[in-house]
C-alpha positions in Angstrom: -18.6 -19.9 -119.7 -20.0 -21.0 -116.5 -19.2 -23.7 -114.0 -21.6 -26.6 -113.4 -21.1 -29.1 -110.7 -17.5 -28.8 -110.9 -17.2 -29.0 -114.7 -16.6 -26.2 -117.1 -19.2 -25.8 -119.9 -19.5 -23.6 -123.0 -23.3 -23.2 -122.6 -24.0 -19.4 -122.5 -25.2 -17.9 -119.3 -28.9 -16.6 -119.1 -28.6 -12.8 -119.6 -29.1 -11.2 -116.1 -32.1 -9.1 -117.3 -34.1 -12.0 -118.7 -37.2 -12.9 -116.7 -37.4 -16.0 -114.9 -39.8 -18.7 -116.1 -43.4 -17.5 -115.9 -44.7 -19.9 -113.5 -41.9 -19.2 -110.9 -42.2 -15.6 -111.4 -45.9 -15.4 -110.8 -45.4 -17.5 -107.6 -42.7 -15.1 -106.3 -44.8 -12.1 -107.4 -47.9 -13.3 -105.5 -45.8 -14.0 -102.4 -44.3 -10.5 -102.5 -47.8 -8.9 -102.9 -49.2 -11.0 -100.1 -46.4 -10.3 -97.7 -46.3 -6.5 -98.5 -50.1 -6.1 -98.1 -50.0 -8.2 -94.9 -47.3 -5.9 -93.4 -49.3 -2.8 -94.3 -52.5 -4.2 -92.7 -50.6 -5.3 -89.7 -49.0 -2.0 -89.1 -52.4 -0.5 -89.4 -53.6 -2.6 -86.4 -50.5 -3.1 -84.4 -49.2 0.5 -84.2 -45.9 2.0 -84.7 -43.4 3.9 -82.6 -44.2 7.3 -83.8 -43.1 9.8 -81.0 -40.7 9.8 -78.2 -40.3 12.0 -75.2 -42.4 13.3 -72.4 -45.5 15.4 -72.8 -45.4 19.1 -72.1 -46.1 20.6 -68.8 -49.2 22.7 -67.8 -50.5 25.1 -70.3 -50.6 28.9 -69.7 -54.3 29.2 -68.9 -56.7 27.4 -66.7 -58.4 24.8 -68.7 -55.5 24.0 -71.0 -54.2 21.2 -68.7 -51.2 19.2 -69.7 -50.0 18.6 -73.3 -50.2 15.1 -74.8 -48.1 12.7 -72.9 -47.1 10.4 -75.8 -44.7 7.6 -76.5 -46.3 6.6 -79.8 -49.0 7.8 -82.2 -51.7 5.9 -83.7 -51.4 4.3 -87.2 -54.7 4.2 -88.9 -55.7 1.8 -91.7 -54.4 3.0 -94.9 -56.3 4.5 -97.9 -57.2 1.6 -100.2 -55.6 3.4 -103.1 -52.3 3.1 -101.4 -52.6 -0.7 -101.1 -53.5 -0.9 -104.8 -50.4 1.2 -105.6 -48.2 -1.1 -103.7 -49.5 -4.2 -105.5 -49.2 -2.3 -109.0 -45.6 -1.4 -108.1 -44.6 -4.9 -106.9 -46.2 -6.4 -110.1 -44.0 -3.9 -112.1 -40.9 -5.1 -110.2 -40.4 -1.7 -108.5 -39.9 -3.3 -105.1 -37.9 -0.2 -103.7 -40.8 2.2 -104.6 -43.4 -0.3 -103.2 -41.6 -0.3 -99.9 -41.4 3.5 -99.8 -45.2 3.7 -100.1 -45.5 1.0 -97.4 -43.2 2.9 -95.0 -45.1 6.2 -95.7 -48.5 4.7 -94.9 -47.5 3.0 -91.8 -46.2 6.1 -90.2 -48.6 7.7 -87.8 -51.1 10.1 -89.2 -54.5 11.7 -88.5 -57.9 10.2 -88.9 -60.2 12.7 -90.7 -63.9 12.7 -89.5 -65.6 14.8 -92.2 -69.3 14.4 -91.8 -69.3 12.2 -95.0 -72.8 10.9 -95.9 -73.4 7.4 -94.8 -70.9 7.6 -92.0 -71.8 7.5 -88.2 -69.3 9.8 -86.7 -69.9 8.5 -83.3 -69.1 5.1 -84.4 -66.1 6.3 -86.5 -64.6 8.1 -83.5 -65.2 5.3 -81.1 -63.6 2.9 -83.6 -60.5 5.0 -83.9 -59.9 5.6 -80.2 -60.5 1.9 -79.6 -58.0 1.0 -82.2 -55.5 3.5 -80.8 -56.0 1.9 -77.3 -55.1 -1.5 -78.8 -52.0 -0.1 -80.3 -51.2 1.7 -77.0 -51.0 4.9 -79.0 -52.3 8.4 -79.1 -55.0 9.0 -81.9 -55.0 12.2 -83.8 -58.5 13.2 -85.1 -58.8 15.9 -87.6 -62.5 17.3 -87.5 -63.5 18.8 -90.9 -67.2 19.3 -91.0 -67.8 23.0 -90.2 -70.5 24.7 -92.3 -69.1 26.5 -95.4 -65.7 24.8 -95.0 -63.1 25.6 -97.7 -65.1 28.4 -99.0 -66.8 26.2 -101.7 -63.4 25.2 -103.2 -62.1 21.7 -103.9 -63.0 20.4 -100.4 -66.4 22.1 -100.0 -69.1 20.7 -97.9 -69.7 20.6 -94.0 -72.8 20.5 -91.9 -75.7 22.5 -93.3 -76.0 24.9 -90.3 -74.9 25.6 -86.8 -77.5 23.4 -85.2 -76.4 20.4 -87.3 -72.8 21.1 -86.5 -73.4 21.3 -82.8 -75.3 17.8 -82.9 -72.3 16.5 -84.9 -69.6 17.7 -82.3 -71.8 16.1 -79.5 -71.7 12.9 -81.4 -67.8 13.2 -81.8 -67.5 13.8 -78.1 -69.7 10.8 -77.3 -67.5 8.6 -79.6 -64.2 9.7 -78.0 -65.7 8.9 -74.7 -63.2 8.7 -71.8 -60.3 7.9 -74.2 -57.3 10.3 -74.8 -57.2 12.1 -78.1 -55.4 15.0 -79.9 -58.1 17.0 -81.8 -57.3 19.1 -84.7 -60.2 21.3 -84.8 -61.4 22.3 -88.4 -58.5 22.9 -90.6 -58.9 26.4 -92.3 -61.9 27.3 -90.1 -60.2 30.4 -88.8 -57.7 31.2 -91.6 -60.4 31.0 -94.3 -63.7 32.5 -92.8 -66.7 33.2 -94.7 -65.9 36.9 -94.9 -62.5 36.1 -96.4 -64.0 34.6 -99.6 -67.0 37.0 -100.2 -69.6 34.4 -98.9 -71.1 36.5 -96.1 -73.5 39.2 -95.9 -72.9 42.9 -94.7 -73.6 41.9 -91.1 -71.1 39.1 -91.3 -73.7 36.6 -90.0 -71.8 33.5 -91.3 -68.5 34.6 -89.9 -70.2 35.3 -86.5 -71.7 31.8 -86.7 -68.3 30.3 -87.5 -66.9 31.6 -84.2 -70.0 30.3 -82.3 -69.3 26.8 -83.8 -65.6 26.8 -83.0 -66.3 27.9 -79.5 -68.9 25.3 -79.0 -66.5 22.6 -80.2 -63.9 23.9 -77.9 -66.2 24.0 -74.9 -67.3 20.4 -75.3 -64.3 18.6 -76.4 -61.8 20.5 -74.2 -63.8 19.7 -71.1 -62.7 16.1 -71.6 -59.6 15.6 -69.4 -57.7 13.3 -71.7 -58.4 15.4 -74.9 -56.1 18.1 -76.2 -57.8 20.4 -78.6 -55.9 22.7 -81.1 -57.3 25.5 -83.2 -56.6 26.5 -86.7 -53.9 29.3 -87.2 -53.2 28.7 -90.9 -49.5 28.9 -91.9 -46.6 31.4 -91.9 -47.2 32.6 -95.6 -50.7 33.6 -95.1 -52.2 35.9 -92.3 -50.1 38.5 -90.4 -49.6 37.5 -86.8 -52.1 40.1 -85.4 -54.9 38.9 -87.8 -54.7 35.3 -86.7 -54.2 36.1 -83.0 -57.4 38.3 -83.0 -59.2 35.2 -84.5 -57.8 32.8 -82.2 -58.8 35.0 -79.1 -62.3 35.2 -80.5 -62.5 31.5 -80.9 -61.6 31.0 -77.3 -58.1 29.5 -77.8 -57.7 30.2 -74.0 -59.9 27.2 -73.3 -58.1 25.0 -75.7 -54.7 23.4 -75.4 -53.3 25.5 -78.1 -53.2 25.9 -81.9 -51.8 24.2 -85.1 -50.0 25.4 -88.0 -49.5 24.2 -91.6 -52.3 21.9 -92.1 -52.1 20.3 -95.5 -49.4 22.8 -96.5 -45.8 22.9 -97.2 -44.1 25.6 -95.2 -40.7 24.9 -93.7 -40.1 23.9 -90.0 -38.0 27.0 -89.6 -40.6 29.5 -90.9 -43.4 27.7 -88.8 -41.3 27.9 -85.6 -40.7 31.7 -86.1 -44.4 32.3 -86.9 -45.5 30.1 -83.9 -43.2 32.1 -81.6 -44.7 35.3 -82.7 -48.3 34.1 -82.5 -47.7 32.7 -78.9 -45.8 35.9 -77.9 -48.7 38.0 -79.2 -51.2 36.0 -77.5 -49.4 36.5 -74.3 -49.1 40.2 -75.0 -52.9 40.5 -75.6 -53.7 38.5 -72.3 -51.7 41.2 -70.6 -53.9 43.8 -72.0 -52.1 44.7 -75.1 -53.5 45.3 -78.6 -52.5 42.5 -81.1 -52.2 45.1 -83.7 -49.0 46.3 -82.1 -47.4 42.8 -82.3 -44.5 42.2 -84.7 -45.4 40.0 -87.7 -43.6 37.3 -89.5 -42.2 39.9 -92.1 -40.3 41.9 -89.5 -36.6 41.5 -89.1 -36.2 38.4 -87.0 -33.9 40.1 -84.4 -36.2 43.3 -84.1 -39.2 40.9 -83.7 -37.5 39.0 -80.9 -36.4 42.2 -79.2 -39.9 43.7 -79.3 -41.3 40.5 -77.5 -38.6 40.7 -75.0 -39.5 44.3 -74.3 -43.3 44.2 -74.2 -44.2 40.7 -73.1 -43.7 40.0 -69.3 -45.3 36.4 -69.2 -42.6 33.8 -69.0 -42.2 32.0 -72.3 -42.9 28.6 -70.7 -46.5 29.8 -70.0 -47.1 30.9 -73.6 -49.8 29.0 -75.6 -48.2 25.9 -77.2 -48.9 24.5 -80.7 -48.3 21.7 -83.1 -47.3 21.6 -86.8 -48.3 19.5 -89.9 -44.9 18.1 -91.1 -46.5 15.6 -93.5 -45.5 17.2 -96.7 -43.0 20.0 -95.9 -39.7 18.2 -96.3 -38.8 20.2 -99.5 -40.7 23.3 -98.4 -43.2 25.2 -100.4 -43.4 25.2 -104.3 -43.0 28.2 -106.5 -44.6 28.1 -109.9 -42.5 28.7 -113.0 -42.3 32.3 -114.1 -43.5 31.5 -117.6 -46.5 29.3 -116.2 -49.5 29.3 -118.7 -52.0 29.5 -116.2 -53.6 32.5 -114.1 -53.6 30.9 -110.6 -50.7 28.9 -109.4 -52.5 27.4 -106.5 -49.2 26.6 -105.0 -50.8 24.7 -102.2 -52.7 22.2 -104.6 -50.8 19.1 -105.3 -47.4 21.0 -106.0 -44.8 18.8 -107.8 -41.5 17.5 -106.4 -42.4 17.8 -102.8 -41.2 15.5 -100.0 -42.5 14.0 -96.7 -41.2 16.1 -93.7 -40.3 15.1 -90.2 -41.9 12.0 -88.6 -44.5 12.5 -86.0 -42.9 13.2 -82.5 -43.1 15.1 -79.4 -39.4 15.4 -79.4 -39.4 18.8 -81.2 -36.6 20.6 -79.4 -38.9 23.6 -78.7 -40.9 23.8 -75.6 -43.7 25.8 -77.5 -44.1 23.0 -79.9 -46.0 20.1 -78.4 -45.6 17.8 -81.3 -44.8 17.5 -85.2 -47.9 15.6 -86.7 -48.9 14.2 -89.9 -52.3 16.0 -90.1 -52.7 15.7 -93.9 -52.7 12.1 -95.2 -49.8 12.1 -97.6 -50.7 10.7 -100.9 -54.3 12.0 -100.8 -55.1 14.6 -103.4 -55.6 18.3 -102.6 -58.2 18.4 -105.5 -58.3 18.8 -109.3 -55.9 21.8 -109.2 -57.2 23.6 -112.3 -55.1 26.6 -111.5 -57.6 29.1 -112.9 -58.3 27.1 -116.2 -61.2 25.3 -117.4 -59.5 21.8 -117.0 -60.0 19.1 -116.8 -56.3 18.6 -116.5 -53.9 20.1 -113.9 -52.0 22.4 -116.3 -48.7 21.9 -114.2 -48.8 18.2 -114.1 -50.5 17.5 -117.3 -52.8 15.0 -115.9 -56.5 14.9 -114.6 -55.8 15.1 -110.7 -58.1 13.0 -108.5 -60.7 14.9 -106.4 -59.8 15.9 -102.9 -59.1 13.0 -100.5 -58.7 10.5 -103.2 -55.3 8.7 -103.6 -53.0 10.3 -106.1 -50.3 7.7 -106.9 -48.0 10.0 -108.7 -47.9 12.5 -105.9 -47.7 9.7 -103.3 -44.5 8.4 -104.9 -42.9 11.8 -105.3 -43.5 12.5 -101.5 -42.0 9.2 -100.5 -39.0 9.3 -102.9 -38.2 13.1 -101.9 -38.8 12.7 -98.2 -36.6 14.8 -95.9 -35.3 13.1 -93.8 -35.4 9.9 -96.0 -37.8 7.3 -95.3 -36.1 4.4 -93.6 
């Protein structure tokens, strides 16, 4: 029974899971969709508190300058696919999931400049730094247009040659103008060189050109007093320390602010901190005249590696080369394919299942070597089709046809948001 206006009636109550009348439901649904979309768009233009704490002090070498002095990072407009997903979730009554996606895309993250056909990179860069200025925030620009990028894999493309790339970098610099920015220079450019994937000749012409291209970009962009440039150093489960240090030196990391780790990958904060400490220590050792081949690598006993650095590196740790990390998707760490997987190449980096968002962008890292934790990869955007050595078209691990690299992947986006560590709030 239920009570109505003080009287008791035997009229049965409406079941709690029964939908409200259609007209009222549609009005409510429309209002929720409109409100949610407005919040997302407002966040993309008004900014969000993404980082706290002072910037780092002077770098270890002339030309490094000061690290980014940041109180908040820029929130760019979201991928349109994210807004579509939010609307679909609201229409399905999954308001909690819709709010998780909203929170994810209103977290500060990088803007990728890729040399995409039909885009004016000078205008794109100018639009981003101007939008960041309105937000009173620091923009993070990920430049991704080096010739032969990604070794012709899922994110293949880039400028046609060195001359075209130099012109493109000049346009990026003009677009940034006098504004502050963090530049993530060419993910995978040093960790995945042309000679790493059999795409070079015997003289390693393309690999030599790659170093020329990166050095030019460093020279042009690091010359801007308000721009902090970071070079690619892969991640902790890839190159040995001495291998990546030699590449950083040849790419002129000494003229940049530092380097970055874990772009678009899933390695844990702990493994990245250990790897970064070894890289920076080895760079200091090399600057003192040592051979990087002597340096301890990430597979040494941790204490033995620290003891080696203490014994062989005289430069104060406060003067070592700093770095930033990509924590956009490393909340649950890397994925391991099942032992009985029925595909030849696990491609553990490609849309792995059941991963979570990592630490939110911040300069409060607790480690003087780490300038910031950033969201370099845009969480929710696909890594590629992920065929894992099969003929496709489905990703054999997920059982679906995955979107192309850079397109919105609703299934993975929701996993990342639901499994975030720390949780989205």
